[in-house]
N, C-alpha and C positions, 0 to 999 in steps of 0.2 A: 640627492640634488635635479632639479630639472636643468642645472646649467651646463651641463657639457653638450646638450641637447639644442637642436633649432629654438628659435622663441617661441612660447607657446601661446595660442591666443584664444582667448575666451570670447567670443563677440555673436550680436546677434539684437532685435528690438528688444527694446524693455519689456512690453508686457507681449503675452497674444492678443494681438485684436482681432487675428480671423487670420485662415488657413493659407490664403494669398499673399500676404504678407510676410506670416513666419516663413511660407517658403521661398519668395524670392528674396528674402534677406539673407537664409541659413544658404540657399543657391549659391548666392555670390561670395557670401561668407567661406563657402569649399571653392569655389571655383577660383578665388584670389589663394586662398592656403594652399590649395594643391598646385597652385602656377609657382608658388614662393616655398614650395619644401616645407612648410610651416605646420606643425603637429596644432591641431584644434578641437575645439568643442562650439555648438550652437550655444546659444545663451538665450533663453525668454522663460521670464517669469510666467506661472499658469495663473497664478491671482496675487493681486498686490495688496497684498495688507496695509502697509505700510501709509496711510495719503494724508495731508494735510486737512482738508475738508470731508464733508459726510457725501457730499455731489462728485465728488472724484471719480473715476473709472477706477474698477477694482478688477476686473475679469469679466470674460465672457460666462463664467460658469467651470468649476474644478474639471470636473470628469471630462467638459466639451473640449478644455484647453489642455489636458492632459493625452486626448485623444488625436487633437491639432499637430502635439507635441510626436504622438506617436508615427504619425501618418508620415513626418517630413524624416524623423529618423528612417523609418523604412522606407520612405522614396528614393534618400539623398544617400540612406547609407552614412550618416554623422551621430558623433555623440551629442548629449545634451545635458544640459548644465539648468536647473532651474530651482528657485528658492521655496524654502519649507519657513512654518512659521508655530507649529506645533506640533509636539511629540507625533502625535497618532497623524501625521500626514506624512511621516518618514517615508513609512511602508508602500501607503498608496504613489508617491509621486516617484520611488523607489523603480516601482514597474517601469518606469518609460526612462527616468534620466538615470544618466550614466555619474552624471556630479550633480550632489547633495547641496545646496550653496546655504548657509547661513546670514541672514540680512546682520549687518552690522550691530543695529540696536540690540538685538538678539544673543550675541557672541558672548555673555555670559550665562547663559540659559541651561544649567546643567541637562537635565530632564531633555530638553530639544537636542542638546550635541549627544548624549547617550545613545537617542532613538535614532539621528542619523549613522552614525557609527555601526551601531548593529545590525543594518542594511545591508554591510558591504560595499558600498558604494565610496567613490573617493567623496571627502568631506571638505567643500570648502570653505572657512569662515573670516568673513568679514570682519578688518577689524574695528571695533566699533569707534566712532569719532570723540569719544571720552576717554578713550584707553591708550594707555602708553605703549611702545611696540612690545615691549619687555615683557607687559603682562599677558600680552597672547601667548607666551609659552604655558598656561592654566589651562588655555583652550583647547591646544594640542594636545598637552596631556591627557586631558579627560577624554578626548576621542581615543588613543591609542590605549590609553589602561581600560578602554573597552572592549579590545579587541580586535580593532581596525588603525593598520599602520599608513594607511591612504587619505592622507590630511594637507591639504594647502590651506596658505593664506595669503589675502587680499587686501593691501593698504587702498583706503580710498576717502584719506584725508581728514582731519582734524578741526574740529570748531575753533572758530577764531572769531570773539565775539559774538553778537547774537544772530549772522546772516551773514556768513561767508565760513569756507573752509581752507586749510592750508596744508602743504604737506611736507610733511620733515622726509628727506631722502634719508637722512640718516636711519631712519624705522626700519629703512628696504635691508638693508646688513644686516640691524638687530635682528629680524623676525625671519631672515633667510639662515637664520643660526639653528630655529624651529623646526623649520618645513621649506618647503620651496614655496616661493613669495612673487604674489601677480601684483601690480598697480594697474586699478582703476583707475582708466583716463578719463576718464565721463562723471562717475559720481563726483571725485574728488574735486570738480571744478562746477559742483552747485551752488547755487547762490539760497540754502533754505533759509523756512520762516520767512519768508516776504509778506508784507502788511495785505497783500491780494489774496493770499491762503494757494497761491500756483508758486511754486518753487523756482526759483530762476537759474542762470547759470553762466559760464564765460568759452561755449564751445571753441572760440578763440584762441584759446588755449590749450588744446588737447596737445598739437603735435610740442609745444614746448614742453610741457611734463612728462609728455611718451618721452621723450629724447634726454633727456634728464634719467628717467625711470633706468630705463635700457642703458645707458651710458654709467648707472650708479649698478648695476649687475642683476638687476631683475630677472625673475626667471621667466615671467610671462606677461601679458597682458590683457588685460579686462576693457571692452569698447562695446557699449551701447550705441547700435546703428540702425537709421531709418532711412526708407526711400525720399522722406518731406518728412523732417521733425518736427518742423510747423503743424505738421497734421497728427503726430505721435498721440496717441490717446494717455501716455505716461513718459513723463521725463524727457519729454521734445526741446524743453528750452538746452539741455546740455550735452544732446547726442553728438555723432558725427554722420552727416550726410554719407548716405553709403556709399555714393561715385564718389567719394575720397578714401574710401577704405585701401583700395590696392595704391595708393599713392602711400598713404602713409604706413601701409606694412612693409612693403618693397624699403621704405625708407629705412625701418626701426632693425627688420633682417639684415641689411646689411651694417648700422650700428653694431646690432649683436655679435653677428661675425666677427669684425673690426675690436672688438670688446675681448673676444674671448683668443682670439690671437696674440692679442697683446697684453692679456691678465697676468 
């Protein structure tokens, strides 16, 4: 379990938009986490495969985006988290990424989980919006039975009706029995399936969900952040403005330390 350590942070832009934006966000994540003594990885997707509309931004090109991540990793000395969507992508992404992330809608895809496990990288599996927390044990077992003990889970909310998500904090305790567990503070506040074809969100509730999750004993937090969420090319409606990152993580780190001292 990660719980004996400082709060672990997975943070960055939703997608690789450009070298400039990715490097700016990664640099601020590193600065804040180094200042607070928090372990961290920088997150950015090299491709967004799950989009509502055909004309939605999906990426700048797989190889181009992975090259950006590789340059940021080399320049800043940071670990990288990125998503994969097909088994054949695992080895390619693992050339750059330290953590391969399995998107929530794909958490039951056995071939994808096995391919990620076989790279030897850490595998972070997001809980499906349609899954019970207890059912995530099977995803963890698939990875471990494929020879990889390095597996994390991330809670990102459960579908509530047709266009909203809720977070059941009980699930964090359930999943931590299987593997270190993170709370996705931004995707859990999405309002998907909007009539416009653009996902909405409630970013004003990020701090509320964050405090509740850390108080519940989560091992780490996942945050998508951007210098100007209104101009982000993906998931801007639920992102944390980059200039709010330090304040949020300062508060969460203190709460995490308090909880450990009083556990």
